[in-house]
N, C-alpha and C positions, 0 to 999 in steps of 0.2 A: 504494500500500500504506500502510495507516495506521501512523503512528508512525515513519516512515522518513525524517524530515526533521530536521536539526539546525541548529546555528548556522553551520556551515562547509560541510556537505555534505548531500546527500540521496541515497537509494538508490532506484533504479528498475529495472524489468524490462528485459530485453534487447529491442531492437527490430531489425527488418531493417536499419535505417540504421546499426547498430553494426558492420556487416560489416568495414569498414576498420579500425576501432579494435580489435576482437577479433582480427582476422587479424594485425595488427601486434603486439599483446601476446603472442599465442600463439607467435609466431615470434621472440621475444627470447630468445636462448639463455641469458641470465642467469637466467631463470625456469624453465628446463627441469628443473633439479635438484629444485626444490620441487614441481613438477607432474608428476614422473615421465614427462616427455616426452623422446623420443629422436630424433624426426624432425620436420621442419617440417610445419605444417598447410597444406593448400591452401585457396584461397578457396572452392572448391567444398564442401569438408568443413565449413568454418565457416558457409557459407550454409545447408547442411543442418541444422547444429546450431541456428542461429538460427530456422529454420523450425519446429523442434520445441521451442523454448524456452518456449512457452506451456503445456506439459504440467504437470500438477499435481505438486507435491512429493511427495505421497503415492503417486503413480504411479511416478515416476522416481527418487525418493529423493535428489534434489538440487535446488538452486536457485542460479542465478547472477544476481547483480545488478550493475548499473553504479554506480560511485561517481561522482557529479557534484558539482562545486563549485556555489555559488549563482548563478554566471553560466552554468550549464548546460553547462559543459565537462566531458567525460569525463576523470577522473583515475585511475581504477583499476577493479578488479573485486573482488567479495567473494562468497564461495561458502558455501553450506551443502551438505554432501555426507555420504555414509554415514549418511543420515537414517534413524533407527530409531524409528518412533512407538511401538511396543510397549514398548521399553526407555526411551523418552523421552530419547534422546540424539542428538547430531549433531556432525559435525566441521565446523570452520570454516577457511577459507583466505582470505587477503587479499593484494592487491598494489596498490601505487601505481606506475603504469607509468613515468612520467617522473621521473628522479632529481631534477630541479629542483622537483618538487611534493612531495617527501618532506620530513618534518620540519616540516610546517605544521599538523599536528594532524588532517589528513584521515583518516588510517588509524585513529587512536584514536577519533575520533567515529563513523566508519563501523562499526567493530567494536562499539562500545558500542550503537549503534542496532540492529545485527543481533542482538546478544545479547538485548537487550530484546525484539525481535521473536520470537526463539526461545522465550523464557520466557513472554511474554505471549500471543502469538497461536498458537504451535505447541505450547504446554504442555510444553516440554522440561524435564526435570529437570537435565540437564547438557549443556554443550557442551565440546568439546575441540579441541586443535590439536596437530599434530606438527611440531616445528621442528628442522631440521637443526642440529647443533652448529656453532658459528661464526656463526650468523645472529643476532648480538647485537641488531640492530634489532628483529627479531621477538620475541626473548626479552623485551626491555624493554617493547615494546608490550603483549604479553599479560600480563606480570607487573604492569604499571601498572594494568591493568584488573581485577586480582584473580585471574587464573588462577594455579593452583598447579602447581608442578613435581611430578609424581607418579611418574615413571619414565623410564628410559632404555632404548631399544632399541639394543643394542650392534651396531656394524658394520652398520647397517641400510641405508645408502645408499652405492652405489658411485659415486664422482665423482672426476674428475681423477686417476685412477690409484690411488685408495685408497678405503678405507671410512670412512664417517663415522657417528657415533652420531646417533640421532634422539631428541629429548626430547619426552615426552608432558606436555602441560599440560591441566588440567581446570578448569572453572568450574562449580560446583554451585549450583543455585538453591535457596536455603534458605527 
């Protein structure tokens, strides 16, 4: 994909060989709150998902890419979802799987590359993210890239025996 290579990472399409990586990431309970997952994913389901990952974003309204470092190691996943071409907006999600790989600038560069792709190649007017309260790492990441806090969904996510607010961030292409 054009323009998806930076100084630290590049973004690439999912491949069948990503089965183990995606299976591992999808089954890390730490990520379940942000992905609205409640049960583990089987290898079979992940394999089926990967077999359909080639489908066009205009057809399935989402795109998942692998974040790789420049040594071709998978470090995370980044998503475009709730893709609305008529309204020219899309939601974004990102995760760096291994805690030891966080704080190296991979997430910031990957998010910047994806925003540029959305604005340049998909002609999006805006991208947005929903961040659960308390996720200060994500708040800092999105704010540092110019996303504006525009709203709060009160008691939006039930987690760990209580409700958490969800903060809506937008980046509008001007």
